[in-house]
N, CA and C atoms as an extended XYZ file, in Angstrom:
576
Properties=species:S:1:pos:R:3:atomname:S:1:resname:S:1:resid:I:1 pbc="F F F"
N      -116.296       74.113      -12.892 N   MET     1
C      -115.217       73.581      -12.075 CA  MET     1
C      -115.052       74.471      -10.854 C   MET     1
N      -114.879       73.859       -9.721 N   ALA     2
C      -114.703       74.607       -8.474 CA  ALA     2
C      -113.311       75.197       -8.412 C   ALA     2
N      -113.233       76.412       -7.980 N   GLU     3
C      -111.938       77.049       -7.752 CA  GLU     3
C      -111.603       76.910       -6.281 C   GLU     3
N      -110.340       76.686       -5.933 N   PRO     4
C      -109.988       76.543       -4.529 CA  PRO     4
C      -110.389       77.749       -3.697 C   PRO     4
N      -110.406       78.924       -4.306 N   SER     5
C      -110.765       80.126       -3.549 CA  SER     5
C      -112.251       80.152       -3.200 C   SER     5
N      -113.080       79.299       -3.892 N   ASP     6
C      -114.508       79.227       -3.603 CA  ASP     6
C      -114.792       78.378       -2.369 C   ASP     6
N      -113.813       77.608       -1.921 N   ILE     7
C      -113.981       76.695       -0.802 CA  ILE     7
C      -113.126       77.222        0.341 C   ILE     7
N      -113.613       77.108        1.564 N   SER     8
C      -112.830       77.646        2.674 CA  SER     8
C      -112.540       76.595        3.726 C   SER     8
N      -111.568       76.906        4.552 N   CYS     9
C      -111.184       76.031        5.664 CA  CYS     9
C      -111.904       76.417        6.942 C   CYS     9
N      -112.861       77.350        6.867 N   GLU    10
C      -113.481       77.885        8.075 CA  GLU    10
C      -113.963       76.808        9.030 C   GLU    10
N      -114.645       75.801        8.508 N   ASN    11
C      -115.192       74.763        9.381 CA  ASN    11
C      -114.186       73.658        9.656 C   ASN    11
N      -113.083       73.655        8.942 N   ALA    12
C      -112.135       72.560        9.070 CA  ALA    12
C      -110.934       72.898        9.944 C   ALA    12
N      -110.704       74.176       10.194 N   VAL    13
C      -109.516       74.585       10.934 CA  VAL    13
C      -109.936       75.310       12.207 C   VAL    13
N      -109.317       74.995       13.344 N   PRO    14
C      -109.636       75.713       14.580 CA  PRO    14
C      -109.425       77.211       14.411 C   PRO    14
N      -110.265       78.039       15.072 N   PRO    15
C      -110.209       79.485       14.869 CA  PRO    15
C      -108.867       80.112       15.207 C   PRO    15
N      -108.074       79.516       16.094 N   ASP    16
C      -106.820       80.143       16.490 CA  ASP    16
C      -105.686       79.876       15.493 C   ASP    16
N      -105.924       79.027       14.484 N   MET    17
C      -104.878       78.765       13.490 CA  MET    17
C      -104.989       79.789       12.366 C   MET    17
N      -103.891       80.103       11.762 N   GLY    18
C      -103.876       81.085       10.687 CA  GLY    18
C      -104.403       80.502        9.398 C   GLY    18
N      -105.657       80.779        9.071 N   LYS    19
C      -106.267       80.233        7.865 CA  LYS    19
C      -105.580       80.770        6.614 C   LYS    19
N      -105.169       82.018        6.658 N   GLY    20
C      -104.499       82.602        5.504 CA  GLY    20
C      -103.190       81.890        5.197 C   GLY    20
N      -102.471       81.474        6.226 N   LEU    21
C      -101.219       80.757        6.035 CA  LEU    21
C      -101.450       79.388        5.409 C   LEU    21
N      -102.594       78.768        5.712 N   LEU    22
C      -102.902       77.449        5.181 CA  LEU    22
C      -103.360       77.500        3.736 C   LEU    22
N      -104.037       78.562        3.339 N   ALA    23
C      -104.693       78.619        2.038 CA  ALA    23
C      -103.730       78.438        0.874 C   ALA    23
N      -102.587       79.073        0.890 N   ALA    24
C      -101.681       79.005       -0.270 CA  ALA    24
C      -101.206       77.586       -0.567 C   ALA    24
N      -100.632       76.853        0.397 N   PRO    25
C      -100.192       75.498        0.057 CA  PRO    25
C      -101.357       74.554       -0.265 C   PRO    25
N      -102.493       74.735        0.389 N   ILE    26
C      -103.644       73.880        0.103 CA  ILE    26
C      -104.179       74.188       -1.287 C   ILE    26
N      -104.281       75.476       -1.620 N   ASN    27
C      -104.737       75.843       -2.960 CA  ASN    27
C      -103.810       75.283       -4.027 C   ASN    27
N      -102.515       75.416       -3.801 N   ALA    28
C      -101.544       74.894       -4.776 CA  ALA    28
C      -101.683       73.382       -4.911 C   ALA    28
N      -101.803       72.675       -3.775 N   TRP    29
C      -101.986       71.224       -3.803 CA  TRP    29
C      -103.273       70.862       -4.538 C   TRP    29
N      -104.348       71.591       -4.242 N   PHE    30
C      -105.644       71.313       -4.836 CA  PHE    30
C      -105.580       71.466       -6.359 C   PHE    30
N      -104.977       72.556       -6.820 N   VAL    31
C      -104.865       72.806       -8.261 CA  VAL    31
C      -103.955       71.768       -8.912 C   VAL    31
N      -102.871       71.409       -8.257 N   ARG    32
C      -101.888       70.481       -8.817 CA  ARG    32
C      -102.368       69.024       -8.782 C   ARG    32
N      -103.009       68.612       -7.675 N   GLU    33
C      -103.309       67.193       -7.474 CA  GLU    33
C      -104.778       66.817       -7.694 C   GLU    33
N      -105.702       67.697       -7.359 N   VAL    34
C      -107.118       67.327       -7.371 CA  VAL    34
C      -107.814       67.731       -8.666 C   VAL    34
N      -107.673       68.978       -9.078 N   LEU    35
C      -108.389       69.439      -10.265 CA  LEU    35
C      -108.063       68.636      -11.531 C   LEU    35
N      -106.845       68.154      -11.732 N   PRO    36
C      -106.592       67.335      -12.918 CA  PRO    36
C      -107.384       66.018      -12.936 C   PRO    36
N      -107.947       65.626      -11.812 N   LEU    37
C      -108.716       64.387      -11.727 CA  LEU    37
C      -110.179       64.578      -12.136 C   LEU    37
N      -110.545       65.811      -12.488 N   GLU    38
C      -111.964       66.107      -12.696 CA  GLU    38
C      -112.613       65.235      -13.772 C   GLU    38
N      -111.951       65.019      -14.874 N   GLU    39
C      -112.552       64.221      -15.946 CA  GLU    39
C      -112.833       62.789      -15.483 C   GLU    39
N      -111.855       62.166      -14.848 N   SER    40
C      -112.078       60.798      -14.375 CA  SER    40
C      -113.044       60.783      -13.194 C   SER    40
N      -113.040       61.821      -12.375 N   LEU    41
C      -113.994       61.913      -11.274 CA  LEU    41
C      -115.418       62.000      -11.827 C   LEU    41
N      -115.614       62.800      -12.855 N   MET    42
C      -116.948       62.928      -13.452 CA  MET    42
C      -117.391       61.590      -14.065 C   MET    42
N      -116.482       60.864      -14.705 N   ARG    43
C      -116.826       59.537      -15.238 CA  ARG    43
C      -117.242       58.601      -14.103 C   ARG    43
N      -116.487       58.638      -13.008 N   PHE    44
C      -116.793       57.810      -11.840 CA  PHE    44
C      -118.175       58.157      -11.279 C   PHE    44
N      -118.446       59.443      -11.120 N   LEU    45
C      -119.735       59.876      -10.589 CA  LEU    45
C      -120.874       59.505      -11.545 C   LEU    45
N      -120.638       59.631      -12.840 N   ARG    46
C      -121.646       59.296      -13.841 CA  ARG    46
C      -122.019       57.812      -13.769 C   ARG    46
N      -121.019       56.950      -13.529 N   ARG    47
C      -121.285       55.512      -13.403 CA  ARG    47
C      -122.075       55.194      -12.138 C   ARG    47
N      -121.878       55.990      -11.094 N   GLY    48
C      -122.506       55.689       -9.810 CA  GLY    48
C      -123.788       56.441       -9.523 C   GLY    48
N      -124.169       57.391      -10.385 N   TRP    49
C      -125.348       58.216      -10.103 CA  TRP    49
C      -126.213       58.291      -11.339 C   TRP    49
N      -127.501       58.060      -11.193 N   ARG    50
C      -128.394       57.954      -12.344 CA  ARG    50
C      -128.825       59.292      -12.929 C   ARG    50
N      -128.745       60.372      -12.172 N   ASN    51
C      -129.243       61.659      -12.636 CA  ASN    51
C      -128.085       62.558      -13.058 C   ASN    51
N      -127.892       62.705      -14.362 N   ASP    52
C      -126.788       63.525      -14.871 CA  ASP    52
C      -126.877       64.977      -14.432 C   ASP    52
N      -128.071       65.450      -14.120 N   GLY    53
C      -128.240       66.829      -13.683 CA  GLY    53
C      -127.597       67.115      -12.329 C   GLY    53
N      -127.334       66.069      -11.558 N   ASP    54
C      -126.735       66.233      -10.232 CA  ASP    54
C      -125.217       66.126      -10.246 C   ASP    54
N      -124.631       65.745      -11.366 N   LEU    55
C      -123.208       65.407      -11.392 CA  LEU    55
C      -122.298       66.572      -11.009 C   LEU    55
N      -122.573       67.751      -11.533 N   GLU    56
C      -121.707       68.889      -11.197 CA  GLU    56
C      -121.805       69.229       -9.713 C   GLU    56
N      -123.007       69.137       -9.155 N   ASP    57
C      -123.170       69.385       -7.716 CA  ASP    57
C      -122.422       68.331       -6.904 C   ASP    57
N      -122.517       67.078       -7.322 N   LEU    58
C      -121.794       66.011       -6.627 CA  LEU    58
C      -120.287       66.249       -6.700 C   LEU    58
N      -119.804       66.622       -7.871 N   CYS    59
C      -118.376       66.896       -8.040 CA  CYS    59
C      -117.954       68.034       -7.111 C   CYS    59
N      -118.759       69.076       -7.060 N   HIS    60
C      -118.447       70.204       -6.176 CA  HIS    60
C      -118.431       69.754       -4.722 C   HIS    60
N      -119.399       68.914       -4.338 N   ASP    61
C      -119.442       68.418       -2.962 CA  ASP    61
C      -118.193       67.600       -2.634 C   ASP    61
N      -117.731       66.818       -3.598 N   VAL    62
C      -116.490       66.053       -3.400 CA  VAL    62
C      -115.339       67.025       -3.187 C   VAL    62
N      -115.265       68.059       -4.025 N   TYR    63
C      -114.199       69.050       -3.889 CA  TYR    63
C      -114.225       69.716       -2.513 C   TYR    63
N      -115.411       70.065       -2.053 N   VAL    64
C      -115.529       70.721       -0.746 CA  VAL    64
C      -115.006       69.793        0.356 C   VAL    64
N      -115.446       68.541        0.320 N   LEU    65
C      -115.021       67.588        1.354 CA  LEU    65
C      -113.514       67.338        1.307 C   LEU    65
N      -112.972       67.218        0.108 N   VAL    66
C      -111.533       66.987       -0.045 CA  VAL    66
C      -110.755       68.201        0.453 C   VAL    66
N      -111.200       69.384        0.078 N   TYR    67
C      -110.511       70.608        0.491 CA  TYR    67
C      -110.553       70.775        2.007 C   TYR    67
N      -111.720       70.519        2.591 N   GLN    68
C      -111.833       70.654        4.042 CA  GLN    68
C      -110.950       69.630        4.757 C   GLN    68
N      -110.864       68.430        4.215 N   ALA    69
C      -109.964       67.427        4.803 CA  ALA    69
C      -108.517       67.883        4.672 C   ALA    69
N      -108.178       68.493        3.542 N   ALA    70
C      -106.814       68.971        3.325 CA  ALA    70
C      -106.466       70.111        4.270 C   ALA    70
N      -107.458       70.834        4.736 N   CYS    71
C      -107.199       71.901        5.703 CA  CYS    71
C      -106.659       71.336        7.005 C   CYS    71
N      -107.035       70.095        7.311 N   LYS    72
C      -106.524       69.439        8.510 CA  LYS    72
C      -105.190       68.769        8.222 C   LYS    72
N      -105.150       68.032        7.107 N   GLU    73
C      -103.915       67.368        6.692 CA  GLU    73
C      -104.057       67.009        5.214 C   GLU    73
N      -103.092       67.428        4.425 N   ILE    74
C      -103.147       67.159        2.994 CA  ILE    74
C      -102.937       65.654        2.766 C   ILE    74
N      -103.903       65.006        2.131 N   PRO    75
C      -103.794       63.559        1.919 CA  PRO    75
C      -102.813       63.226        0.793 C   PRO    75
N      -101.995       62.222        1.033 N   HIS    76
C      -101.049       61.740        0.022 CA  HIS    76
C      -101.208       60.246       -0.092 C   HIS    76
N      -101.390       59.684       -1.225 N   PRO    77
C      -101.613       60.330       -2.516 CA  PRO    77
C      -103.040       60.858       -2.624 C   PRO    77
N      -103.230       61.813       -3.501 N   ALA    78
C      -104.516       62.497       -3.594 CA  ALA    78
C      -105.584       61.666       -4.308 C   ALA    78
N      -105.211       60.989       -5.368 N   LYS    79
C      -106.202       60.319       -6.215 CA  LYS    79
C      -107.048       59.301       -5.449 C   LYS    79
N      -106.446       58.341       -4.720 N   PRO    80
C      -107.308       57.392       -4.008 CA  PRO    80
C      -108.194       58.076       -2.954 C   PRO    80
N      -107.673       59.125       -2.355 N   PHE    81
C      -108.460       59.845       -1.354 CA  PHE    81
C      -109.678       60.498       -2.008 C   PHE    81
N      -109.478       61.162       -3.138 N   VAL    82
C      -110.574       61.843       -3.838 CA  VAL    82
C      -111.655       60.832       -4.227 C   VAL    82
N      -111.235       59.690       -4.762 N   PHE    83
C      -112.221       58.703       -5.201 CA  PHE    83
C      -112.896       57.997       -4.023 C   PHE    83
N      -112.218       57.869       -2.911 N   THR    84
C      -112.852       57.322       -1.707 CA  THR    84
C      -113.906       58.299       -1.192 C   THR    84
N      -113.580       59.576       -1.185 N   VAL    85
C      -114.557       60.596       -0.776 CA  VAL    85
C      -115.761       60.547       -1.713 C   VAL    85
N      -115.522       60.448       -3.018 N   ALA    86
C      -116.621       60.398       -3.992 CA  ALA    86
C      -117.488       59.160       -3.770 C   ALA    86
N      -116.856       58.015       -3.550 N   ARG    87
C      -117.606       56.768       -3.317 CA  ARG    87
C      -118.471       56.895       -2.064 C   ARG    87
N      -117.881       57.408       -0.985 N   ASN    88
C      -118.628       57.562        0.266 CA  ASN    88
C      -119.780       58.553        0.109 C   ASN    88
N      -119.550       59.618       -0.640 N   LEU    89
C      -120.609       60.601       -0.880 CA  LEU    89
C      -121.766       59.950       -1.632 C   LEU    89
N      -121.452       59.159       -2.667 N   LEU    90
C      -122.497       58.468       -3.425 CA  LEU    90
C      -123.266       57.494       -2.529 C   LEU    90
N      -122.553       56.745       -1.718 N   ILE    91
C      -123.197       55.787       -0.815 CA  ILE    91
C      -124.143       56.515        0.138 C   ILE    91
N      -123.681       57.614        0.715 N   ASN    92
C      -124.524       58.380        1.650 CA  ASN    92
C      -125.752       58.948        0.953 C   ASN    92
N      -125.589       59.427       -0.272 N   ARG    93
C      -126.730       59.973       -1.006 CA  ARG    93
C      -127.759       58.889       -1.312 C   ARG    93
N      -127.283       57.705       -1.726 N   VAL    94
C      -128.198       56.604       -2.026 CA  VAL    94
C      -128.934       56.181       -0.767 C   VAL    94
N      -128.207       56.060        0.342 N   LYS    95
C      -128.849       55.683        1.604 CA  LYS    95
C      -129.918       56.685        1.990 C   LYS    95
N      -129.580       57.955        1.871 N   ARG    96
C      -130.516       59.013        2.276 CA  ARG    96
C      -131.782       58.969        1.427 C   ARG    96
N      -131.661       58.643        0.136 N   GLU    97
C      -132.822       58.597       -0.741 CA  GLU    97
C      -133.705       57.388       -0.477 C   GLU    97
N      -133.136       56.315        0.070 N   HIS    98
C      -133.893       55.082        0.248 CA  HIS    98
C      -134.416       54.882        1.658 C   HIS    98
N      -134.091       55.766        2.568 N   VAL    99
C      -134.533       55.607        3.954 CA  VAL    99
C      -135.975       56.083        4.080 C   VAL    99
N      -136.802       55.226        4.639 N   VAL   100
C      -138.191       55.582        4.913 CA  VAL   100
C      -138.442       55.272        6.382 C   VAL   100
N      -138.847       56.260        7.116 N   SER   101
C      -139.109       56.076        8.532 CA  SER   101
C      -140.318       55.176        8.713 C   SER   101
N      -140.215       54.240        9.639 N   ILE   102
C      -141.353       53.346        9.889 CA  ILE   102
C      -142.531       54.131       10.458 C   ILE   102
N      -142.247       55.242       11.162 N   GLU   103
C      -143.323       56.068       11.672 CA  GLU   103
C      -144.125       56.701       10.533 C   GLU   103
N      -143.454       56.932        9.395 N   ALA   104
C      -144.136       57.545        8.256 CA  ALA   104
C      -145.228       56.629        7.710 C   ALA   104
N      -145.108       55.341        7.938 N   VAL   105
C      -146.111       54.397        7.462 CA  VAL   105
C      -146.665       53.575        8.618 C   VAL   105
N      -146.755       54.190        9.790 N   ALA   106
C      -147.223       53.471       10.976 CA  ALA   106
C      -148.642       52.959       10.784 C   ALA   106
N      -149.483       53.700       10.091 N   ASP   107
C      -150.834       53.243        9.806 CA  ASP   107
C      -150.988       53.182        8.293 C   ASP   107
N      -150.679       52.038        7.683 N   PRO   108
C      -150.703       51.928        6.226 CA  PRO   108
C      -152.067       52.237        5.623 C   PRO   108
N      -153.149       52.064        6.378 N   ASP   109
C      -154.482       52.333        5.848 CA  ASP   109
C      -154.702       53.806        5.560 C   ASP   109
N      -153.906       54.690        6.188 N   THR   110
C      -154.091       56.125        5.974 CA  THR   110
C      -153.298       56.642        4.779 C   THR   110
N      -152.482       55.778        4.167 N   LEU   111
C      -151.701       56.220        3.023 CA  LEU   111
C      -152.609       56.412        1.818 C   LEU   111
N      -152.358       57.466        1.061 N   GLY   112
C      -153.108       57.675       -0.171 CA  GLY   112
C      -152.619       56.715       -1.244 C   GLY   112
N      -153.435       56.463       -2.230 N   ILE   113
C      -153.066       55.567       -3.318 CA  ILE   113
C      -152.735       56.418       -4.524 C   ILE   113
N      -151.502       56.313       -5.007 N   ALA   114
C      -151.071       57.071       -6.174 CA  ALA   114
C      -151.673       56.448       -7.428 C   ALA   114
N      -151.783       57.236       -8.487 N   LEU   115
C      -152.378       56.756       -9.723 CA  LEU   115
C      -151.569       55.632      -10.371 C   LEU   115
N      -150.256       55.626      -10.196 N   ASP   116
C      -149.426       54.628      -10.847 CA  ASP   116
C      -149.179       53.393       -9.987 C   ASP   116
N      -149.881       53.268       -8.869 N   GLU   117
C      -149.712       52.105       -8.000 CA  GLU   117
C      -150.388       50.900       -8.617 C   GLU   117
N      -149.948       49.705       -8.216 N   PRO   118
C      -150.617       48.484       -8.680 CA  PRO   118
C      -152.066       48.455       -8.179 C   PRO   118
N      -152.790       47.462       -8.630 N   GLY   119
C      -154.206       47.352       -8.307 CA  GLY   119
C      -154.477       47.164       -6.824 C   GLY   119
N      -155.759       47.216       -6.463 N   PRO   120
C      -156.157       47.131       -5.058 CA  PRO   120
C      -155.746       45.823       -4.391 C   PRO   120
N      -155.696       44.729       -5.144 N   ASP   121
C      -155.302       43.459       -4.542 CA  ASP   121
C      -153.855       43.489       -4.076 C   ASP   121
N      -152.975       44.060       -4.875 N   ARG   122
C      -151.562       44.162       -4.479 CA  ARG   122
C      -151.400       45.148       -3.336 C   ARG   122
N      -152.187       46.211       -3.331 N   ASN   123
C      -152.133       47.166       -2.219 CA  ASN   123
C      -152.560       46.501       -0.916 C   ASN   123
N      -153.623       45.707       -0.985 N   ALA   124
C      -154.111       45.023        0.209 CA  ALA   124
C      -153.062       44.040        0.728 C   ALA   124
N      -152.423       43.315       -0.190 N   MET   125
C      -151.377       42.366        0.212 CA  MET   125
C      -150.200       43.107        0.841 C   MET   125
N      -149.817       44.220        0.252 N   ALA   126
C      -148.682       44.991        0.786 CA  ALA   126
C      -149.011       45.537        2.166 C   ALA   126
N      -150.243       46.033        2.355 N   ARG   127
C      -150.648       46.530        3.672 CA  ARG   127
C      -150.649       45.407        4.697 C   ARG   127
N      -151.129       44.231        4.282 N   GLN   128
C      -151.153       43.089        5.187 CA  GLN   128
C      -149.724       42.691        5.569 C   GLN   128
N      -148.804       42.689        4.594 N   GLU   129
C      -147.405       42.355        4.889 CA  GLU   129
C      -146.783       43.379        5.824 C   GLU   129
N      -147.102       44.647        5.630 N   LEU   130
C      -146.573       45.685        6.510 CA  LEU   130
C      -147.118       45.524        7.928 C   LEU   130
N      -148.399       45.208        8.048 N   HIS   131
C      -148.978       44.953        9.375 CA  HIS   131
C      -148.287       43.762       10.035 C   HIS   131
N      -148.033       42.693        9.252 N   LEU   132
C      -147.350       41.516        9.790 CA  LEU   132
C      -145.940       41.869       10.260 C   LEU   132
N      -145.238       42.687        9.466 N   LEU   133
C      -143.885       43.103        9.844 CA  LEU   133
C      -143.919       43.927       11.127 C   LEU   133
N      -144.863       44.863       11.209 N   GLN   134
C      -144.968       45.678       12.419 CA  GLN   134
C      -145.276       44.809       13.636 C   GLN   134
N      -146.160       43.834       13.461 N   ALA   135
C      -146.493       42.933       14.574 CA  ALA   135
C      -145.277       42.096       14.960 C   ALA   135
N      -144.544       41.608       13.954 N   ALA   136
C      -143.355       40.799       14.232 CA  ALA   136
C      -142.292       41.633       14.941 C   ALA   136
N      -142.076       42.866       14.490 N   LEU   137
C      -141.121       43.745       15.157 CA  LEU   137
C      -141.542       44.008       16.597 C   LEU   137
N      -142.837       44.131       16.810 N   GLY   138
C      -143.355       44.370       18.152 CA  GLY   138
C      -143.125       43.196       19.093 C   GLY   138
N      -142.932       42.012       18.550 N   ARG   139
C      -142.717       40.821       19.381 CA  ARG   139
C      -141.244       40.641       19.760 C   ARG   139
N      -140.355       41.381       19.125 N   LEU   140
C      -138.930       41.261       19.444 CA  LEU   140
C      -138.624       41.946       20.770 C   LEU   140
N      -137.602       41.471       21.483 N   PRO   141
C      -137.135       42.230       22.654 CA  PRO   141
C      -136.749       43.648       22.214 C   PRO   141
N      -136.909       44.595       23.102 N   GLN   142
C      -136.741       46.006       22.758 CA  GLN   142
C      -135.401       46.302       22.073 C   GLN   142
N      -134.285       45.822       22.629 N   ARG   143
C      -132.970       46.149       22.077 CA  ARG   143
C      -132.798       45.539       20.694 C   ARG   143
N      -133.276       44.312       20.492 N   TRP   144
C      -133.199       43.685       19.172 CA  TRP   144
C      -133.994       44.513       18.161 C   TRP   144
N      -135.212       44.915       18.578 N   ARG   145
C      -136.084       45.702       17.702 CA  ARG   145
C      -135.407       47.016       17.323 C   ARG   145
N      -134.823       47.708       18.317 N   GLU   146
C      -134.155       48.983       18.037 CA  GLU   146
C      -133.038       48.800       17.021 C   GLU   146
N      -132.222       47.773       17.210 N   VAL   147
C      -131.086       47.549       16.313 CA  VAL   147
C      -131.576       47.190       14.909 C   VAL   147
N      -132.562       46.313       14.808 N   VAL   148
C      -133.087       45.921       13.495 CA  VAL   148
C      -133.667       47.131       12.769 C   VAL   148
N      -134.445       47.945       13.465 N   ILE   149
C      -135.046       49.126       12.833 CA  ILE   149
C      -133.961       50.109       12.392 C   ILE   149
N      -132.976       50.355       13.265 N   MET   150
C      -131.918       51.309       12.907 CA  MET   150
C      -131.116       50.819       11.707 C   MET   150
N      -130.845       49.525       11.644 N   LYS   151
C      -130.009       48.993       10.565 CA  LYS   151
C      -130.811       48.801        9.285 C   LYS   151
N      -131.922       48.105        9.367 N   LYS   152
C      -132.645       47.692        8.165 CA  LYS   152
C      -133.640       48.729        7.654 C   LYS   152
N      -134.149       49.576        8.514 N   ILE   153
C      -135.143       50.551        8.077 CA  ILE   153
C      -134.531       51.944        7.962 C   ILE   153
N      -133.758       52.352        8.976 N   GLU   154
C      -133.148       53.682        8.938 CA  GLU   154
C      -131.849       53.695        8.152 C   GLU   154
N      -131.256       52.512        7.924 N   GLY   155
C      -130.049       52.429        7.114 CA  GLY   155
C      -128.779       52.864        7.818 C   GLY   155
N      -128.765       52.837        9.151 N   LEU   156
C      -127.566       53.238        9.886 CA  LEU   156
C      -126.514       52.131        9.843 C   LEU   156
N      -125.267       52.507        9.966 N   SER   157
C      -124.171       51.533       10.020 CA  SER   157
C      -124.057       50.993       11.443 C   SER   157
N      -123.319       49.913       11.588 N   ARG   158
C      -123.120       49.342       12.923 CA  ARG   158
C      -122.425       50.345       13.857 C   ARG   158
N      -121.382       51.057       13.391 N   PRO   159
C      -120.767       52.051       14.288 CA  PRO   159
C      -121.750       53.159       14.703 C   PRO   159
N      -122.620       53.572       13.789 N   GLU   160
C      -123.598       54.611       14.130 CA  GLU   160
C      -124.589       54.092       15.173 C   GLU   160
N      -125.027       52.846       15.000 N   ILE   161
C      -125.956       52.250       15.966 CA  ILE   161
C      -125.268       52.106       17.318 C   ILE   161
N      -124.027       51.653       17.281 N   SER   162
C      -123.244       51.481       18.505 CA  SER   162
C      -123.164       52.800       19.268 C   SER   162
N      -122.863       53.864       18.569 N   ALA   163
C      -122.749       55.178       19.207 CA  ALA   163
C      -124.099       55.659       19.726 C   ALA   163
N      -125.131       55.457       18.936 N   ARG   164
C      -126.453       55.941       19.327 CA  ARG   164
C      -126.998       55.205       20.556 C   ARG   164
N      -126.755       53.888       20.629 N   LEU   165
C      -127.285       53.093       21.744 CA  LEU   165
C      -126.272       52.917       22.871 C   LEU   165
N      -125.053       53.418       22.648 N   ASN   166
C      -123.990       53.319       23.642 CA  ASN   166
C      -123.703       51.860       24.016 C   ASN   166
N      -123.572       51.028       22.959 N   ILE   167
C      -123.213       49.623       23.147 CA  ILE   167
C      -122.098       49.286       22.168 C   ILE   167
N      -121.393       48.201       22.416 N   ALA   168
C      -120.275       47.797       21.559 CA  ALA   168
C      -120.798       47.355       20.191 C   ALA   168
N      -119.948       47.542       19.147 N   GLU   169
C      -120.324       47.111       17.799 CA  GLU   169
C      -120.590       45.615       17.761 C   GLU   169
N      -119.829       44.848       18.528 N   ALA   170
C      -120.047       43.400       18.564 CA  ALA   170
C      -121.440       43.093       19.122 C   ALA   170
N      -121.870       43.871       20.094 N   THR   171
C      -123.204       43.687       20.661 CA  THR   171
C      -124.271       44.062       19.635 C   THR   171
N      -124.002       45.117       18.871 N   VAL   172
C      -124.926       45.499       17.793 CA  VAL   172
C      -125.073       44.326       16.825 C   VAL   172
N      -123.951       43.734       16.434 N   SER   173
C      -123.983       42.603       15.502 CA  SER   173
C      -124.767       41.435       16.084 C   SER   173
N      -124.569       41.155       17.381 N   GLN   174
C      -125.289       40.057       18.024 CA  GLN   174
C      -126.795       40.332       18.061 C   GLN   174
N      -127.173       41.563       18.432 N   HIS   175
C      -128.592       41.919       18.480 CA  HIS   175
C      -129.216       41.855       17.091 C   HIS   175
N      -128.477       42.328       16.087 N   LEU   176
C      -128.990       42.313       14.720 CA  LEU   176
C      -129.194       40.873       14.244 C   LEU   176
N      -128.213       40.026       14.472 N   ALA   177
C      -128.331       38.627       14.060 CA  ALA   177
C      -129.488       37.942       14.787 C   ALA   177
N      -129.603       38.170       16.082 N   ALA   178
C      -130.674       37.547       16.858 CA  ALA   178
C      -132.040       38.072       16.408 C   ALA   178
N      -132.124       39.362       16.183 N   GLY   179
C      -133.388       39.960       15.749 CA  GLY   179
C      -133.816       39.467       14.383 C   GLY   179
N      -132.875       39.390       13.446 N   MET   180
C      -133.197       38.909       12.102 CA  MET   180
C      -133.573       37.430       12.134 C   MET   180
N      -132.879       36.636       12.957 N   ALA   181
C      -133.208       35.215       13.082 CA  ALA   181
C      -134.617       35.055       13.668 C   ALA   181
N      -134.937       35.860       14.667 N   ALA   182
C      -136.274       35.787       15.276 CA  ALA   182
C      -137.348       36.177       14.259 C   ALA   182
N      -137.076       37.220       13.459 N   LEU   183
C      -138.044       37.609       12.428 CA  LEU   183
C      -138.204       36.494       11.398 C   LEU   183
N      -137.108       35.873       11.003 N   ALA   184
C      -137.180       34.765       10.049 CA  ALA   184
C      -137.999       33.620       10.634 C   ALA   184
N      -137.804       33.329       11.914 N   ASP   185
C      -138.592       32.275       12.563 CA  ASP   185
C      -140.076       32.633       12.569 C   ASP   185
N      -140.361       33.893       12.862 N   ILE   186
C      -141.763       34.326       12.910 CA  ILE   186
C      -142.405       34.181       11.537 C   ILE   186
N      -141.701       34.623       10.488 N   PHE   187
C      -142.282       34.601        9.142 CA  PHE   187
C      -142.205       33.229        8.484 C   PHE   187
N      -141.117       32.519        8.678 N   HIS   188
C      -140.928       31.267        7.937 CA  HIS   188
C      -141.018       30.028        8.809 C   HIS   188
N      -140.970       30.201       10.116 N   GLY   189
C      -141.010       29.048       11.005 CA  GLY   189
C      -142.405       28.693       11.451 C   GLY   189
N      -143.376       29.531       11.083 N   GLY   190
C      -144.753       29.244       11.437 CA  GLY   190
C      -145.090       29.499       12.887 C   GLY   190
N      -144.215       30.156       13.627 N   LYS   191
C      -144.526       30.460       15.026 CA  LYS   191
C      -145.552       31.575       15.082 C   LYS   191
N      -146.427       31.521       16.029 N   SER   192
C      -147.435       32.578       16.124 CA  SER   192
C      -147.464       33.211       17.486 C   SER   192
């Protein structure tokens, strides 16, 4: 179990504020409101994460994020905030594990074949599908292609794409819809 003294406000509080003055009420709040949630938090994390060996680390990460947020402003009520932080942490971890850069497989023919992969016929079909996808993406207008790749391949959210491309979220949604529709037409509409 994480102790409040193991977590600091260093990154959460501006340097000119008295960190020592903040620690006592935050520590008391943390011990009173957050630590009693540990059993239910662990059950929640266990339901959302497949590797039991990571659970204590995930719980600690939740504690760190909650404590750092409390350094700015103590959240009331604590329980929904803690579980929202835990849910978001799980979502981010899952996204990070499933993201594969398209550049990493830019030339599918150079990929090695693992021993547990399906037979050569399925590999050939998968390579052909990847080539078709790359060709289809290449036919999209540049902005549509960027948005589709960022959303569907890199796993970024619409706000993240909006910030990265310096365009409105509504425009991101329009580009994504147009790009996906164009890809569907290319694959299912028989256009060449």
